[in-house]
N, C-alpha and C positions, 0 to 999 in steps of 0.2 A: 504494500500500500504506500502511495506517495503522499507525504504530508507537506511538502514544499509547494506552495501555490504556483510559482512560476513553472516548475517542472511538471506539475499536474496539468497546468494550462497547456503546455506544449504537447504533452501526451494526448490529452483530450482533443485538442485541435487537430492533431494528425489522425486520430481515430475517426473523428467526425468527417474530415475531408475524404478519407478513404471510403467510409460508409456512403457518403453522399454521392461520390463518383460512381458507385455501383448501384445506386438507388433506383427503384422502379415503383415507388409507392408515395402516397401523400399523407399528410396529417389531416384527418377529417374531424369535423366538429362532433364530439360525442354527446349523447343525450344529457349526461350530467352537466355538461357545459351549457348547452342550449336551454336547459331548464332554468338557468340563472339569468337569462336575457329577458329584458322587458323594454317596451317602447320608452324612449327618452333616456335610457341609461347611456353613459359614455364609456365606450370600449377603446382603450389605447392599444393599438396594434403596432406593427413595424414591418418594414420591408427587409427580408433577409439579405445579409451580406455574405458572400462566399457560400460556404456549406451550412450556414445556419438553417435550422428547421423553419419551414415556411408556414406562417399562421393564416394564409389567405383564406382558407376554407372556414376558419373560425370567424374571421372578419366579415366574410360574406354572410355567414349565419347571423351574426350580430346585426348587420345592415338589414337583412330580411326580417328580423324581429323588431325593427324600428329603432334600433340603437343608433346613436351618433358615434362616428368614428373619429379618432385622433391619432396622429403619428408623432413620434418624438422629434424634437428639433434640438440639435446639438450645435453649440458654438465652438467649444474646445473642451479639453480634458477637465478644466477646473470649474467651468460654469455648469450650473444644474441644467438638466434637460427640462424642456417645457413640452407639454402635449398640446399640439395645435390641431384645430379642426381640419378634417379631411373627408372627402366623399370618394367612394370607389371610382377610379378612373380619372380623378382630378389631377391636373399637372403638378409635378414636383420639381424641386431644384436639387442640385448636387450639394451635399454637405460634407463635413470632414469624415474621415475614416471610410469612405465609400458609401456613405449613407445617401438615401433619397428621402427628402423631407419637404414639408410645406414651406413656403416662403416665410421669412421672419415676421412679416406683418399680419399673418393669418391669426384669427382669434384663438386665444388659449382656452382650453377646457380642463375641468377637473375630472379625472377618470374615476369611474365606479369599478371598472375591471381593467387591470393592466396585464397585457400579454407581453411576456419578456423573453428575449433570446438568452441563451446561456451556453457555457462550454461544458459544464457537468452538473450533475445533481445526485442526491442520495435519497433514500426512502424516508428520511426525516424531513425532506423537502428543503434541504439546504441547497443553494445554487452557487456555482462558481461562474462568475462573469469574466469579462475581459480585464478587469482590474482597475478601471477608472472610478468605480463607485457611483456611476450615474444612476443606475436603477436602485441601489440601496438608498441613495438620497431621495429619489422619487418615492420610494416606498415609505420612507419616514415622513415626507411631506404630505402624502395621501394615505395616511394610516388606515382609513376605512376601506380603501380599495381592495378588491379581491385580486390577489397576486397569483398569476398563472404562468408557469414556465412552459415554454414550447421547445421540445427537444426530440432528437432521435433516440431510440432506445439504447443505442450503443454509448450514449453519453452518461449512462448511469454508472456510478461507482459505489463501493460499499460505504464510504464515508467521505464527506467533503470537510476539510479543515475550516471551521467557522470562527471568525473573529467576532469580538463584541459588537462591532458595527454592522455585521452581516445580518440582513433581514431574511428570515426564511419565507418560502412561498406558501400559499394556501393549497395549491394544486399543481400537478404536472400533467401535460398532455403529450403523448408520443404517438407515433404511427401505429402502435400496438395497443395502447391502453391510456386510461386516465386514472390517477389516484390523488387523494386529498386527505386532509385531516378529517376525522369523523365529525368534529364540531364546526367545520367550515362548509 
């Protein structure tokens, strides 16, 4: 087991890249996810970068349920991400780190559900992200939002080393399954 976060990130990124290169499946919106959707709710989604798991089917299900969508807007490593309004198919601009995001002057929304990319996760719903802390800070800012990690099953590890500032998820959706804490 790897407890060094940079080494674990490198291993998980390589595993994810290899898995995605051979992939022939998608992540679908499970019934337990769609049951939480309701008209007017704000669902923050993302456009995958590289081999990240694609949440587009979950975003489409949210839009079909009457939810408003938002995408993260990133300025740099230090600035907090903002979730800006977005509609399916609306134009996007290039952001840092290969991101596609709404223009900076797009209205900001407070998400009720945050779909988040990740490098790794464990069954305790800890996540390992890219290391900039963008999503951990967003989770702290929107403490009432339901935090859902989107990942390929190959990204699961027995244990993620969690620091005091790391915020666990409420659920994980993979191409195989969805699991969550019983009280969520």
